[in-house]
LOLOGU-269181 format. One record per residue (C-alpha): residue in one letter; x, y, z. Coordinates in steps of 0.001 Angstrom, whole numbers, plus 524288, in hexadecimal, padded with zeros to 5 digits. Layout:
! residues N
aXYZ/...
! end
This chain:
! residues 84
m82F257A3717F525/a826827ADD07FB7E/k818B37AEB17F659/k8158A7BBEF7F0F5/r809157C21C7F786/k7FE747C5927EE23/t7F85C7D2237F1C2/s7EB717D7B07ECB4/n7E6A57E5AF7EAA7/h7D90F7E10D7EE03/g7D2CB7DE687FAE7/p7D6497E548807D3/l7E3B27EC4880743/i7EA847F50A810A1/y7F190800F180C0C/v7FF33801DC81228/g8042E80D6B80B1F/p8055181B8981075/g7F89C8225B81384/f7F57882F9980E39/r7EBCC839F58130B/n7E5DE83CE280582/s7E44E82EAF801C4/r7DBC58235C805B1/l7E80E81B33807DB/t7EADF819D781647/t7F5B28114781BE4/f7EFB88040781F22/g7E277807A1818A8/i7DA9D7FB89814E6/f7D4BF7FAC880796/a7CADC7EFF9806C0/d7CA8F7EF5D7F83C/g7D8F87EF817F555/v7E0917FAB27EF5A/p7D775806657EC65/r7D6A8809667DE20/e7DCE9816797DEDB/f7E93A810A77E496/q7EA2B804C17DB67/g7F635805B17D2A9/t7FCDA80EE67DBD2/i8080280DF77E588/f7FE1980E1D7F00C/a7F7DB801647EB96/k804907FA5D7EF14/l802667FE707FD27/f7F59A7F67E7FF1F/v7F7B77E946805B6/p7EE907DE3180AA6/a7ED107DE3181984/v7F51A7D1A981A98/r801387D94F81560/l7FF4A7E56881E04/n80A237E259827AF/e813427DDF181CD9/a80FF37EA228154D/r813217F33B82105/a820457ECE6822DA/d823087EE7581450/i81FEC7FCD181455/a829127FF3681F6D/r8340F7F766818E5/k83BE97FF3780EC3/g83DCD7F7DA801F8/t8306D7F0BB801C8/a826F77F31F7F775/l81C9D7F86C800D5/h82674801AE8065F/e82969807037F8F7/f81AE38079D7F56B/y8188B80F2B80217/q822EA818E57FECC/q81DE0819FE7F099/a8100381C9B7F5C0/i8148F827E57FE10/e81B4782DF67F26A/a80FAC82B9A7E946/h80700832247F30E/k8102E83E577F41E/k80F9B83F2F7E540/e800D583ED07E52C/e7FFFA849CA7EF8B/k807E7852F67E698/
! end
């Protein structure tokens, strides 16, 4: 049985979601203290990963049907709604 990786929202995390001009979120931005407060509890929070998972996360985002791919697409839609 495969072990489930435990991830934390604390400590250095890398944002792997889409970057937006009017936001402090930039793709592959490093956040030393974990998920910033303003993004906790949002779809964007699901796109922060520990550095050790960066390559795996990038592959998952590119692969349709994975959770990270879906979260990435949802983040784009959420940002579009915020701009309106």
